[in-house]
FISEKOL-311532 format. One line per 10 residues: number of its first residue (from 1); their letters; for each residue x, y, z of C-alpha. Coordinates in pm, 1 decimal, padded with zeros to 6 digits, m for minus. Layout:
NUM	A	X/Y/Z | ...
# end
This chain:
1	MGRRVLQFQF	00000.6/00005.5/m00017.3 | 00287.6/00237.5/00069.5 | 00444.0/00166.4/m00257.2 | 00132.9/00249.7/m00417.0 | 00092.5/00605.0/m00246.8 | 00455.1/00705.0/m00347.2 | 00405.9/00586.8/m00711.1 | 00099.5/00793.7/m00695.2 | 00301.8/01099.6/m00543.5 | 00571.6/01050.5/m00784.7
11	AVLRHLAVPG	00290.5/01044.7/m01086.8 | 00139.2/01352.1/m00983.8 | 00451.4/01524.6/m00936.9 | 00562.6/01415.5/m01269.3 | 00239.3/01531.5/m01424.5 | 00290.3/01930.3/m01233.5 | 00637.4/01961.5/m01290.8 | 00626.0/02027.0/m01673.5 | 00362.3/02295.9/m01652.2 | 00547.1/02438.6/m01350.0
21	LALLIGIGSA	00869.1/02467.3/m01533.0 | 00688.2/02625.7/m01838.6 | 00516.3/02886.1/m01615.1 | 00866.2/02974.6/m01449.6 | 01019.7/02997.6/m01792.5 | 00746.4/03248.5/m01896.0 | 00756.6/03442.3/m01601.9 | 01143.3/03479.9/m01607.3 | 01094.4/03599.7/m01970.3 | 00822.7/03829.0/m01909.7
31	LAQSAPQDQS	01003.0/04014.9/m01610.2 | 01307.7/04032.1/m01833.1 | 01119.1/04220.3/m02102.3 | 00964.8/04445.9/m01871.9 | 01114.5/04805.4/m01838.0 | 01262.9/04891.7/m01499.0 | 01019.7/05096.6/m01285.8 | 01273.1/05352.9/m01128.0 | 01390.2/05541.7/m01412.5 | 01507.2/05887.4/m01255.2
41	GKPAANSAAS	01580.7/06152.6/m01493.9 | 01524.3/05959.3/m01820.5 | 01105.2/06023.7/m01849.8 | 01251.9/06408.7/m01957.7 | 01482.5/06260.4/m02229.6 | 01201.3/06039.0/m02327.8 | 00949.1/06296.8/m02377.7 | 01197.3/06525.3/m02581.5 | 01293.9/06236.7/m02806.1 | 00921.9/06141.4/m02858.8
51	TDATKDSQRK	00831.0/06501.0/m02928.4 | 01129.2/06534.4/m03184.8 | 00992.1/06217.5/m03346.2 | 00658.9/06395.3/m03360.3 | 00789.3/06665.8/m03533.3 | 00969.5/06446.3/m03760.4 | 00673.7/06209.9/m03864.6 | 00432.9/06567.4/m03900.2 | 00742.4/06724.0/m04120.3 | 00737.7/06386.7/m04344.8
61	TYEFVEAAQA	00359.8/06372.5/m04337.3 | 00343.5/06734.2/m04457.6 | 00622.7/06671.7/m04760.3 | 00420.1/06383.0/m04877.3 | 00124.7/06596.4/m04876.9 | 00279.0/06872.3/m05069.3 | 00425.0/06654.6/m05338.1 | 00079.1/06495.6/m05380.9 | m00055.2/06839.2/m05451.6 | 00211.3/06961.7/m05666.2
71	INGPAGNPEC	00292.2/06673.4/m05884.2 | m00006.5/06497.7/m06088.3 | 00040.4/06133.9/m06167.4 | 00219.7/05840.8/m05999.6 | 00518.8/06077.4/m05910.2 | 00311.4/06213.3/m05630.1 | 00216.2/05884.6/m05444.7 | 00372.2/05865.7/m05145.2 | 00566.0/05553.7/m05231.0 | 00706.1/05710.6/m05529.5
81	VWLGRRMVRL	00801.4/06009.5/m05349.4 | 00985.4/05803.4/m05088.6 | 01150.1/05617.4/m05280.7 | 01227.8/05821.6/m05544.9 | 01386.7/06087.2/m05281.4 | 01550.7/05780.1/m05143.2 | 01719.8/05693.1/m05491.1 | 01843.8/06032.8/m05565.1 | 02012.3/06060.4/m05250.1 | 02177.1/05742.5/m05276.0
91	MWNDDLDTAF	02274.5/05851.6/m05644.9 | 02419.1/06160.0/m05479.7 | 02650.3/05997.4/m05230.4 | 02758.1/05761.7/m05500.8 | 02595.0/05435.2/m05389.9 | 02471.6/05325.5/m05724.6 | 02433.9/04968.4/m05649.6 | 02183.1/05024.6/m05375.2 | 02008.3/05323.1/m05575.4 | 01958.6/05019.0/m05859.9
101	RHLDLYDRFG	01798.1/04782.1/m05606.0 | 01560.6/05063.4/m05518.5 | 01492.7/05146.2/m05905.4 | 01337.1/04786.6/m05953.7 | 01109.6/04851.5/m05642.5 | 01060.9/05204.1/m05821.0 | 00936.5/05024.4/m06112.7 | 00749.3/04791.8/m05963.4 | 00499.7/05040.3/m05806.4 | 00445.3/05228.5/m06145.8
111	CPGGHIQATF	00654.4/05528.2/m06074.7 | 00790.5/05711.1/m06370.8 | 01183.5/05671.6/m06406.7 | 01201.7/06026.0/m06582.4 | 01107.6/06177.0/m06265.5 | 01430.9/06043.8/m06094.9 | 01633.4/06180.4/m06389.2 | 01477.3/06499.8/m06372.6 | 01524.7/06521.3/m06031.5 | 01890.3/06440.4/m05994.4
121	RCLTRFGGEI	01947.5/06679.0/m06321.5 | 01831.1/06953.0/m06096.9 | 02010.9/06857.6/m05780.4 | 02348.1/06884.8/m05978.6 | 02235.8/07247.9/m06046.3 | 02252.0/07321.0/m05674.4 | 02567.0/07148.8/m05623.0 | 02755.4/07415.6/m05478.3 | 02472.4/07468.8/m05235.4 | 02459.4/07153.7/m05091.4
131	DSKVPESLDR	02664.3/07133.8/m04754.1 | 02806.9/06800.4/m04683.7 | 02840.2/06850.9/m04324.6 | 02464.4/06930.9/m04276.2 | 02252.6/06640.8/m04376.1 | 01928.9/06831.3/m04389.5 | 02078.2/07056.2/m04659.6 | 02095.3/06724.2/m04912.1 | 01730.3/06635.6/m04801.5 | 01566.4/06980.0/m04834.9
141	HVHACWINPN	01734.6/07034.6/m05207.0 | 01621.5/06692.2/m05298.9 | 01257.7/06739.8/m05169.3 | 01256.8/07078.5/m05353.5 | 01394.3/06905.9/m05678.4 | 01145.1/06633.6/m05651.9 | 00859.0/06915.5/m05619.9 | 00956.8/07134.5/m05904.4 | 01273.5/06957.5/m06144.4 | 01305.4/07280.6/m06328.9
151	AQPQGRHGAR	01432.7/07457.2/m06026.7 | 01703.9/07694.4/m06071.6 | 01951.5/07812.5/m05814.4 | 01887.2/08165.7/m05707.8 | 02234.7/08309.0/m05677.0 | 02426.2/08481.9/m05930.3 | 02685.0/08221.7/m05984.6 | 02394.4/07992.2/m06102.8 | 02247.0/08207.0/m06359.1 | 02562.7/08253.3/m06493.2
161	DTRRGTLAGR	02659.9/07913.2/m06550.5 | 02289.3/07816.7/m06693.9 | 02361.7/08118.9/m06949.6 | 02697.7/07973.0/m07041.2 | 02600.5/07629.3/m07071.1 | 02469.9/07646.4/m07409.8 | 02664.4/07710.9/m07727.5 | 02482.5/08034.3/m07770.4 | 02522.8/08152.7/m07411.0 | 02892.9/08080.8/m07481.6
171	RRALRQII	02888.5/08293.4/m07772.5 | 02742.3/08564.0/m07592.8 | 03007.6/08513.3/m07297.3 | 03262.9/08563.0/m07534.3 | 03147.4/08856.5/m07726.0 | 03099.4/09046.9/m07388.2 | 03470.5/08968.1/m07309.7 | 03579.3/09096.4/m07653.7
# end
C-alpha cells in the first residue's frame, strides 16, 4: 500500500513538474522584457525624443501631402516620393548599387523613371549649395527638386553658369569679353 501511495505521489509530481517549469520560464522571460520602474531623470529625455519624433513625423507627412498636391500622376504617390527621393540621395552619395536595387522597387510600384532623372539633373544644378556637413541640406534640396525638377539656383553664379552652358550662351559670353 505504501508503494502505491508513493507511486501516485511521483506520478502527480511528474504531471505538475512540466507545467510548473513552463510557468517559471514564462514568468522569467516576462520579467526580463518589462522595463524597470525606477527611471529617475530619463522620462524628460524620453519626452524630448518623442516630441522630436512627432515633429519629424509631421514634417514627413507634410512633405508627402505637398508632393501629392504639386505633382499630378504617379510621381506624387507617397511610395514613389519616398523611394524616388531615397534613390536620388543614394545616387548623390555615389551608392549606385543600392540605388539600382531601389529602382527595381520603384518600377514595380509603377512610378515614372523620368522623374528620377529630372530630379537628379536639378540636384546637380544645386551642387554648390549643398553642404555635406549638414544632412538636412541634401534632404531639403532633394525634396525641392522632387517637387519642381525645373528649379534653378537663386544665386548670381547659378544664373551665369546656366547661361554659358549652351553654345549660344558661350558665344554671348565671348562677345562680352571681346
